[in-house]
C-alpha positions in Angstrom: 2.8 -42.2 1.9 0.2 -40.9 -0.5 1.0 -38.1 -2.9 -0.7 -34.8 -2.2 -1.3 -31.8 -4.4 1.5 -29.3 -4.9 0.3 -26.0 -3.3 1.2 -22.9 -5.3 0.4 -19.6 -3.6 -0.5 -16.8 -6.0 -0.2 -13.2 -4.9 0.6 -9.8 -6.1 -0.2 -6.2 -5.4 -3.4 -4.5 -6.6 -3.5 -4.0 -10.4 -0.7 -6.5 -11.1 -3.0 -9.0 -13.0 -3.5 -11.6 -10.4 -7.1 -12.4 -11.3 -6.3 -12.6 -15.0 -3.3 -14.9 -14.2 -5.6 -17.1 -11.9 -8.0 -17.4 -14.8 -5.2 -18.8 -17.1 -4.5 -21.5 -14.5 -8.2 -22.4 -14.5 -8.1 -22.6 -18.3 -5.5 -25.3 -18.0 -7.6 -27.3 -15.6 -5.8 -26.3 -12.4 -8.1 -25.9 -9.4 -7.9 -22.4 -8.1 -9.1 -21.3 -4.6 -9.8 -17.6 -4.3 -9.5 -16.0 -0.9 -11.5 -12.9 -1.9 -14.3 -15.1 -3.2 -14.3 -17.2 0.0 -14.8 -14.0 2.1 -17.7 -12.9 -0.3 -19.4 -16.2 0.3 -18.9 -15.9 4.1 -20.5 -12.4 4.1 -23.4 -13.4 1.9 -26.8 -14.4 3.4 -26.4 -17.5 5.5 -22.6 -17.1 5.2 -20.4 -18.6 7.9 -19.2 -15.1 9.0 -22.6 -13.5 9.4 -23.6 -14.6 12.9 -20.1 -13.9 14.3 -19.9 -10.5 12.7 -23.5 -9.8 14.0 -22.3 -10.6 17.5 -19.4 -8.2 17.2 -21.3 -5.3 15.5 -25.1 -5.8 14.9 -25.2 -2.7 12.7 -22.9 -4.4 10.2 -25.4 -7.1 9.3 -28.4 -6.1 7.0 -30.9 -8.5 5.6 -29.0 -11.5 6.8 -25.7 -10.5 5.1 -22.6 -8.5 6.1 -22.8 -4.9 4.9 -19.2 -4.1 3.8 -20.0 -0.3 3.9 -21.1 -0.6 7.6 -18.0 -2.7 8.4 -15.8 0.1 6.9 -17.5 2.7 9.0 -17.0 0.6 12.1 -13.3 0.1 11.3 -13.0 3.9 10.7 -14.3 4.8 14.1 -12.9 1.9 16.2 -9.2 1.2 16.2 -9.8 -2.4 17.5 -12.5 -3.3 14.9 -10.2 -4.6 12.1 -8.4 -7.0 14.5 -11.7 -8.3 15.9 -13.1 -8.8 12.4 -9.9 -10.7 11.3 -10.0 -12.9 14.3 -13.4 -14.1 13.1 -12.7 -14.2 9.4 -9.1 -15.6 9.2 -9.9 -19.0 10.8 -13.0 -19.3 8.6 -11.0 -18.6 5.5 -8.3 -21.0 6.6 -10.9 -23.7 7.1 -12.5 -23.0 3.6 -9.0 -23.3 2.1 -8.4 -26.6 3.8 -11.7 -27.9 2.7 -10.9 -26.9 -0.9 -7.6 -28.7 -0.8 -9.2 -31.8 0.7 -11.8 -31.8 -2.1 -9.1 -32.2 -4.7 -6.9 -35.0 -3.4 -6.0 -36.5 -6.8 -4.8 -33.3 -8.6 -1.1 -32.7 -8.9 -1.4 -28.9 -8.6 -3.6 -26.5 -6.7 -3.3 -22.7 -6.9 -4.3 -20.7 -3.9 -5.1 -17.1 -4.8 -4.3 -15.0 -1.7 -4.0 -11.2 -2.1 -2.3 -10.7 1.3 -0.4 -14.0 1.3 2.9 -12.6 2.8 1.1 -10.1 5.0 -0.9 -12.9 6.7 2.0 -15.5 6.8 0.2 -17.9 4.6 3.4 -18.5 2.5 4.5 -21.0 5.2 1.6 -23.3 4.1 2.6 -23.2 0.4 5.1 -25.4 -1.5 6.0 -22.5 -3.6 4.9 -18.9 -4.2 4.2 -17.1 -7.5 4.2 -13.3 -7.5 2.7 -11.5 -10.5 4.1 -8.1 -11.2 4.0 -5.2 -13.7 5.7 -1.9 -14.1 4.5 0.7 -11.6 3.1 2.9 -14.3 1.0 0.0 -15.7 -0.2 -0.9 -12.3 -1.4 2.7 -11.6 -3.1 3.0 -15.0 -4.9 -0.3 -14.5 -6.2 0.5 -11.0 -7.2 4.1 -11.8 -9.2 2.8 -14.7 -11.5 0.9 -12.3 -14.9 2.5 -11.7 -14.9 4.7 -8.7 -11.2 4.4 -7.9 -9.3 7.5 -7.0 -5.6 8.1 -6.7 -6.0 8.6 -2.9 -7.7 5.3 -2.6 -5.1 3.6 -4.7 -2.3 5.1 -2.5 -4.1 4.0 0.7 -4.4 0.4 -0.6 -0.8 0.3 -1.7 0.3 1.6 1.8 -1.3 -1.5 3.4 0.4 -4.0 1.0 4.0 -5.2 1.1 6.0 -3.4 -1.6 6.2 -5.2 -4.9 10.0 -5.4 -4.8 9.8 -7.2 -1.5 7.2 -9.7 -2.8 9.3 -10.5 -5.8 12.4 -11.0 -3.6 10.5 -13.5 -1.5 8.8 -15.4 -4.4 9.8 -18.7 -5.9 8.4 -17.7 -9.3 7.7 -14.3 -10.8 5.5 -13.6 -13.9 5.4 -10.1 -15.4 1.9 -9.4 -16.7 2.8 -7.0 -19.6 0.4 -8.7 -22.2 -2.3 -11.3 -22.1 -0.4 -13.5 -24.6 2.9 -13.4 -22.6 1.2 -14.0 -19.3 -0.8 -17.0 -20.7 2.5 -18.4 -22.1 4.3 -18.0 -18.8 1.5 -19.7 -16.9 1.5 -22.6 -19.4 5.3 -23.0 -18.9 5.0 -22.9 -15.1 2.2 -25.5 -15.1 4.1 -27.8 -17.4 7.2 -27.5 -15.2 5.4 -28.1 -11.9 3.3 -31.0 -13.3 6.5 -32.7 -14.6 8.3 -32.2 -11.4 5.3 -33.4 -9.3 4.0 -36.2 -11.5 
């Protein structure tokens, strides 16, 4: 049997430092697949999701790309819209993830950055799950510092995500992102551990 990469799922609620943590894995030479970036590629001109979204809702495609604002309007007025969009996008994302893994057969460790990992059941495809967390007041301050973000938007996003405490309880590893230095050191320690165990 040939060895295959160890698949580490990376997740965490909004404002917990997931993107920064993913960057530290990249800095250590670990391939990182980003679910949000995959969706952005699929919605871009000539993206894989464009023709299928156009078939569902022609108004949601402008200049050959998916218009996210139009998608949001459709979701707001049609209770079935989100499920229909997800039925198109989720299989495309899963295929993109599988292609990424297949493109790195000789690496001992791959990180899969999936914001809604538990919510979509993707944890079953991982060898282990890392949850990034931070104190609630830090999380709120980080998110509300983003351009255009309001407290109401933040609360609405949180309401759609599994509570942080539940994510931590279901994780194999937890990193608290209080400072960049501490987070970087925790990522280094975890990478060293996983590489040693899966060499």
